[in-house]
C-alpha positions in Angstrom: 80.7 251.8 90.2 84.0 251.3 92.1 87.1 250.8 90.1 88.1 247.1 89.5 91.4 246.0 91.1 94.4 246.6 88.9 92.4 248.2 86.1 93.8 248.6 82.6 94.8 252.3 82.6 95.3 254.9 80.0 98.9 255.5 80.5 98.8 258.6 78.3 96.3 260.4 80.6 97.9 263.3 82.4 96.0 262.5 85.7 98.4 261.7 88.6 95.8 259.2 89.9 95.8 257.4 86.6 99.5 257.4 86.4 99.6 255.8 89.9 97.1 253.2 88.8 99.3 252.4 85.8 102.3 251.9 88.1 100.4 249.6 90.4 99.1 247.7 87.4 102.7 247.2 86.1 103.8 246.1 89.6 100.9 243.5 89.7 101.8 242.2 86.3 105.5 242.0 87.2 104.8 240.1 90.5 102.5 237.7 88.7 105.1 237.2 86.0 107.9 236.6 88.6 105.7 234.0 90.3 105.0 232.2 87.1 108.6 232.1 86.1 109.8 231.0 89.6 107.2 228.2 89.7 108.2 227.1 86.1 111.9 227.1 87.1 111.1 225.1 90.2 109.1 222.5 88.2 111.9 222.3 85.6 114.5 221.8 88.4 112.4 219.1 90.0 112.0 217.3 86.7 115.7 217.7 85.9 116.5 216.2 89.3 114.1 213.4 88.8 115.5 212.6 85.4 119.1 212.9 86.7 118.3 210.4 89.5 116.6 208.1 87.1 119.5 208.3 84.7 122.0 207.7 87.5 120.0 204.7 88.6 120.0 203.2 85.1 123.8 203.9 84.8 124.4 202.2 88.1 122.3 199.2 87.2 124.2 198.9 83.9 127.6 199.1 85.6 126.5 196.5 88.1 125.4 194.1 85.4 128.7 194.7 83.5 130.6 194.1 86.7 129.1 190.6 87.0 128.9 189.7 83.4 132.0 191.1 81.8 134.5 189.3 84.0 133.3 186.0 82.6 135.1 186.9 79.4 138.3 187.8 81.2 139.3 184.3 82.3 142.4 183.9 80.1 144.9 181.1 80.7 148.5 182.1 80.4 151.0 179.2 80.3 153.8 179.2 83.0 157.0 181.0 82.0 159.1 177.8 82.2 156.7 174.9 82.0 157.8 171.3 82.1 157.3 169.1 79.1 155.4 165.8 79.4 158.1 163.2 80.0 156.3 159.9 79.9 155.1 158.4 76.7 151.4 158.3 76.5 150.7 161.2 78.9 148.2 163.9 77.8 146.7 161.4 75.3 143.8 159.1 74.8 144.2 155.4 74.1 141.7 152.8 73.0 139.8 154.7 70.3 138.6 157.5 72.5 135.0 156.4 72.9 133.0 153.3 73.6 130.6 154.3 70.9 131.7 153.6 67.4 129.8 156.6 65.9 131.0 159.1 68.5 133.0 162.0 67.0 134.3 163.2 70.4 136.8 161.4 72.6 137.5 160.8 76.3 139.8 163.7 77.1 141.8 164.9 80.0 141.1 168.7 80.1 144.7 169.8 80.5 147.4 171.5 78.5 149.0 169.2 76.0 152.3 171.1 75.1 153.3 171.3 78.8 152.5 169.9 82.2 149.7 171.7 83.9 150.5 173.1 87.3 148.8 173.5 90.7 149.5 175.0 94.1 147.1 172.6 95.8 148.2 169.6 97.8 144.8 168.1 97.1 144.1 169.2 93.5 141.0 168.6 91.4 141.3 166.6 88.1 138.9 167.3 85.2 138.0 165.4 82.0 135.4 165.2 79.3 133.2 162.1 78.7 131.7 161.8 75.2 129.4 158.8 75.7 125.8 159.2 76.6 125.1 155.7 78.2 126.5 155.6 81.8 129.4 153.3 82.1 131.9 152.3 84.9 134.7 154.8 85.1 137.9 154.6 87.1 140.2 157.4 88.2 143.8 156.6 89.1 146.7 158.8 90.5 150.3 157.6 90.3 153.7 158.9 91.2 156.2 159.4 88.4 157.7 156.0 89.2 154.3 154.3 88.8 153.3 153.8 92.4 149.5 154.0 92.8 148.5 156.7 95.3 144.7 156.9 94.8 142.0 155.1 92.9 138.2 155.5 92.9 135.3 154.3 90.8 132.2 156.0 89.6 129.6 156.0 86.9 130.4 158.1 83.8 128.1 160.9 82.7 128.2 162.8 79.4 130.1 166.0 79.6 132.7 167.4 81.9 133.5 165.5 85.1 135.8 166.2 88.0 137.3 164.5 91.1 139.3 166.0 93.9 142.0 164.2 95.8 140.4 163.5 99.2 141.6 165.7 102.1 142.3 162.7 104.3 145.1 161.5 102.0 148.6 163.0 102.3 149.2 166.2 100.3 151.0 166.0 97.0 154.5 167.3 97.3 155.7 170.7 96.0 158.2 170.2 93.2 156.9 166.7 92.2 155.1 165.6 89.1 152.4 162.9 89.1 150.5 161.0 86.5 146.7 160.5 86.5 144.3 158.5 84.4 140.6 158.1 83.7 139.5 154.7 82.4 136.2 154.3 80.7 135.2 150.6 80.9 133.5 149.8 77.7 133.3 146.0 78.4 134.2 144.6 81.8 135.1 141.3 80.1 137.5 143.0 77.6 140.0 145.2 79.5 142.1 145.9 76.4 139.0 147.6 74.9 138.8 150.2 77.7 139.4 153.8 76.8 142.1 155.5 78.8 142.9 159.2 79.0 146.1 160.2 80.8 147.9 163.4 81.8 150.5 164.8 84.2 150.3 167.3 86.9 153.0 169.3 88.7 152.8 170.8 92.1 154.5 174.2 92.6 154.8 176.6 95.5 152.4 179.6 95.4 154.0 183.1 95.0 153.5 185.4 97.9 152.0 188.0 95.7 149.4 185.5 94.5 148.5 184.5 98.0 147.9 188.2 98.9 145.7 188.7 95.8 143.7 185.6 96.4 143.1 186.7 100.0 141.7 190.0 98.7 139.6 188.4 95.9 135.9 189.0 96.5 134.3 186.9 93.8 134.9 183.4 92.3 135.6 185.0 88.9 138.5 187.0 90.4 140.0 183.8 91.8 139.6 182.1 88.5 141.3 185.0 86.7 144.2 185.1 89.2 144.9 181.4 88.9 144.6 181.4 85.1 146.9 184.4 84.7 149.4 182.8 87.0 149.6 179.7 84.8 147.9 177.4 87.3 145.6 175.5 85.0 144.4 172.9 87.5 143.4 175.5 90.1 141.7 177.8 87.6 139.5 175.1 86.1 138.7 173.7 89.6 137.5 177.2 90.7 135.5 177.5 87.5 133.9 174.1 88.0 133.0 175.0 91.6 131.4 178.2 90.4 129.4 176.4 87.7 128.0 174.0 90.3 126.7 176.9 92.3 125.3 179.0 89.4 124.4 176.2 87.0 126.3 178.2 84.4 129.5 176.9 82.7 130.5 180.1 81.1 133.8 180.4 83.1 134.7 176.8 82.2 134.0 177.3 78.5 136.0 180.5 78.5 138.9 178.7 80.0 138.7 175.9 77.5 138.6 178.5 74.7 141.6 180.3 76.2 143.6 177.0 76.5 142.7 176.1 72.9 144.0 179.5 71.8 147.3 179.0 73.7 147.8 175.6 72.2 146.7 176.4 68.6 150.1 177.2 67.2 152.1 174.2 68.5 149.3 171.7 68.5 146.4 172.5 66.2 144.8 169.1 66.6 144.7 169.4 70.3 143.3 172.9 70.1 140.6 171.7 67.7 139.6 169.0 70.1 139.3 171.4 73.0 137.2 173.7 70.8 135.0 170.8 69.8 134.4 169.9 73.5 133.6 173.6 74.2 131.0 173.6 71.4 129.4 170.4 72.7 129.2 171.8 76.3 127.9 175.1 75.1 125.1 173.4 73.2 124.3 171.2 76.2 124.2 174.3 78.4 121.8 176.0 76.0 119.4 173.0 76.1 119.0 173.1 79.9 
């Protein structure tokens, strides 16, 4: 019977033929072993690469999510370095009880700083306020010069929550360096004007810094614009951008964070005002959760 390939030899045999077979056998075993080890390393390398790519993908996804989510918490309002104080009696206040509903705990509120006059770089700014009452009622918005001259007036129906109106672009721009007064009037009873609820505030127009204009031009997301305005002490522009973003995304997170930031900045000088802002934030957050 012919010898089988690569037989198991008796390595202690003195025959040269058997010693040669032993060497061949060892070479066969070595080649097979090298092949197995090489294939194993290749498989391990492939698996390692697959897992590395998978892990890199997960990490990239998490970074992307954090990039879009984390900035929402970065909107922090910083008051201007030398803000103006409200000069007219009755500004940044609510008159007439605050609500048409006797049992309402919230009040009609202009969403602005209380300890100082909010600023804007826009010639056609946006004005924002909070309405506590659920039933729709006639609501008037009015804009005056500091001397009391009426510049703009419009009427609408109220709706519960945060409302805004922008000065129409066909009207002359507000002047840099000037302050203006604005009001929202909630008409509780058309036959009883003294019973209307009025919230009033001031606004000051300032010139934009060149560095801010450069940063705004480079901003790639609405959140970046909100942060730039807020950090520059431009309250009206920051909340206008936040409101615009919320209309697109149906998410008021940026608006709520700004309110919380404003409440924090006002907490020490005006705790009552800070508490009211936080109450409005809580109401709006609950309303957002119910949608």
